[in-house]
N, C-alpha and C positions, 0 to 999 in steps of 0.2 A: 453600401454597407461594409464597414471595415471588417477585415478578417484578421484574426488573431491566432497566435500559437497558445494553445491551453495546455499547460503542464500540470498534470495531476499526480498526487500521492495516491496510494491505493488503500491500505489498511487504515480504517477510520475515516476515510474520505469517501471513496467509492464503495468500499465494503465496510458496512457498519460493524462495530465490535461485537456488541451484544452477547457475551461479554468478552469474547476472545478474538484476537486477530487471526489471520490465516496462519502464521507460523506457530502460534500457541495451539491452535486447533489440530494442526498436523502432529504436533508433539504429543498432545493428549491422545489422539487416536493411535499414534504408533506406540505409545507406552501401554495402551490397552491390549496390545497384541504381544506384549513381552511375557513369555512363559517359562524362561529359563530360571535356574536357581538364583536366588536374591533379586528376582524381577520385582518383588515388592519394594525393594530398597531403590532400584532404578527408578520405579514409578514416583516413589515419594521425593526423590531428588528432583526429578523433572517438574513435578508440580510445584515444588519450592521455588524453582528457577522461573516458572511461569508467573507465580504469584509476585515475585520481585520484579520481574519484567513489566508487568501490568502497572506497577507503581513507579517505573522508570528508574529503578534503583541500580540496575546492572549494566545497561548499555552494551558494550562489546563483550562482556562476559557472557550474556545471554547467547550470542550468536555462536560462540565456541562451544558452549554447552549444548545448544541446539543441534549443531552439527555432529557432536560426539554421540548424543543419544539416538540420532536418526540413522547412523551408519549401519548398513545392512538391510534397511527397510525397502521393500519391493516398490517399484515405480507404480504398480497398480494402485497402491494405497493413495497416492497423490489424487487420482481420479475420484476415489471413493470420498475423500475429504472435500475436494473442490466441487463436485457435483452438488453436495449438500450445502456448501457455503454460497454458492452462486444464488440459492434461493433467497439469500438475505438481501440481495439487490432488488428492490421493489419495481414493479411495473412502471411507476411513474418516474423513477430514477433512470430506468433504461430508456424510456421515451425521451427524457431530456438529453441524455448523453447522445442518443441517435440524432435528435434534432440539431444539436450543436454541430455534429459532424456533417449533417445535411445542409447546414448554413454555410459551410465552407471553412470552418476553422480547422486548423491543423492541430490534432490531438496527440499528445505524448504522455507516457506514463513513466515517471521516475521514482523508484522505491528503494528504501534501504532494506526492504524486506526480500522475500524470495520470488524471483521473476517466474520460475516454473509454476508457482501457485497462482500469481496474478494472472498469467496467460491462461491457464486451465480455467479458472473461475470465469473469466470474461468470455471464454469460448462457450462454456455451459450456459452463460447468460446471454448468448448471442450478441456480444458486444465487441469481440475481438476485432472485427474489421473496422471498428470506429477509430482505432489507434494506429497512427504511422510508426510509432516506435514504443516498445516496452522494454525498459531497462531495470536491472536490479541484480541481486546476487543469485547465482544459478548453481544448481546441484551438479556435481560430477557423478557419473554413473559407471558401474562395472558389473556386466551381465545382468542389467536391468534392476541392479540394487544401488542405493545411495552409498557412495564411498567418500565423499567430501563436497566441498563447495568452492567455487570460484567467486571470490569476494570482489565484486565489480564496484559496488556502491555501498560499502559498510558504514560510511560516516556521512552525516548530513551535508558536510562541505563537498563531498563527492558529487552530489547532485548539482551543486553550483558550478563545479568544474565541468560537469557534463553539458550544461546549457551553454557555456562559453565555448565548448568544442563544436557545439552544434551552431554557433554564431547567432544565437537568438539575441534580440534586442530587448532590454527591460521595458521599454515603453510600448512594445507590441506583443508582450508575453504575459498572459494571465496565468498566475500560479494558484492552484487550489490545493489546500492542505488541511491538517487537522491538529498539528502540534509541533513538538520539539524537532523531529527530524526534518520538518519543512521550514523551520526558521531561516536559514541562510538564503533559501530561494525566495521565500516570502518578503524578506527584507530587501532583496535585490530587485524584485518586480515593482513596476509602477502601478500594478493592478493585482495586489495580493488579496486573496479571499481565503478566509478560514472558516471551515465548516465546524459549527458547535452544536451538535445535535442535543447535548445535555444542557445547554444554556449556561455553563459553569466557565467556559474558556474565555469569554469576553472580558471578564474581570481580570483573569490571569494574564492576558495579553493586552490589557488596556493601554499600556505604554507604546504599543506598536500601532502604526497607522494602517491597520487592516481593515477590510471590509468583512463583516461577519454575517454569516447565514446559518440557518438551523436545518436546512434540507437542501438537496441538490437542485430541485426545480427553481429555487430562488435565484440561481446563477444567471437565468435568462434576462431577469430585469436588471441586474447589475450590469451585465454585459452591454445591454441597450444604453446605459449611462456612458459607457466607455466609447460607444460608437458615435456619440454626438460631440 
């Protein structure tokens, strides 16, 4: 049986959006804790940023705003949010991810999102040990409060640079993603898989030579095709 490196995206791929990703969820939760004067204005601005990010209007502007709004937030809030988000990963999805690891595939997670959130969510979902590497942007802390962010993978092309750094081969690397931030990697891989839970993305990305799935368990059948 052939063994592959499987490079996963996180938000929208492992973690269903329904309707917010992990960063948007943290921002919403963080703003709910704001009680200072003009807190209502800060909350309104944050929700406007989230609305635009969900429609992919802001790209890099969202990250700068996200960091600005979260400065001073206690580390404990991350666990509050991540414990709840972990419940979105279904039992059958968890079984599939564990089975792929058990089959001997090397599992890596590269995200343009926040690695601190991805790691915590996977830990609460009891999946952290399935991944050899988790990379993304990471918070900087001061006295257990967020003070900034180390932008390690802020751009989709940074994920492609990372796989080159890891010396992965496109014909032995399966890439699993859900959209824009995964395109450089999906186009690079000889085995690109796009998860389309809504059924609307296949038309959007029809010009690309991707394999389309609507649920994570379908991965196993596609991987079997790659093994022959």
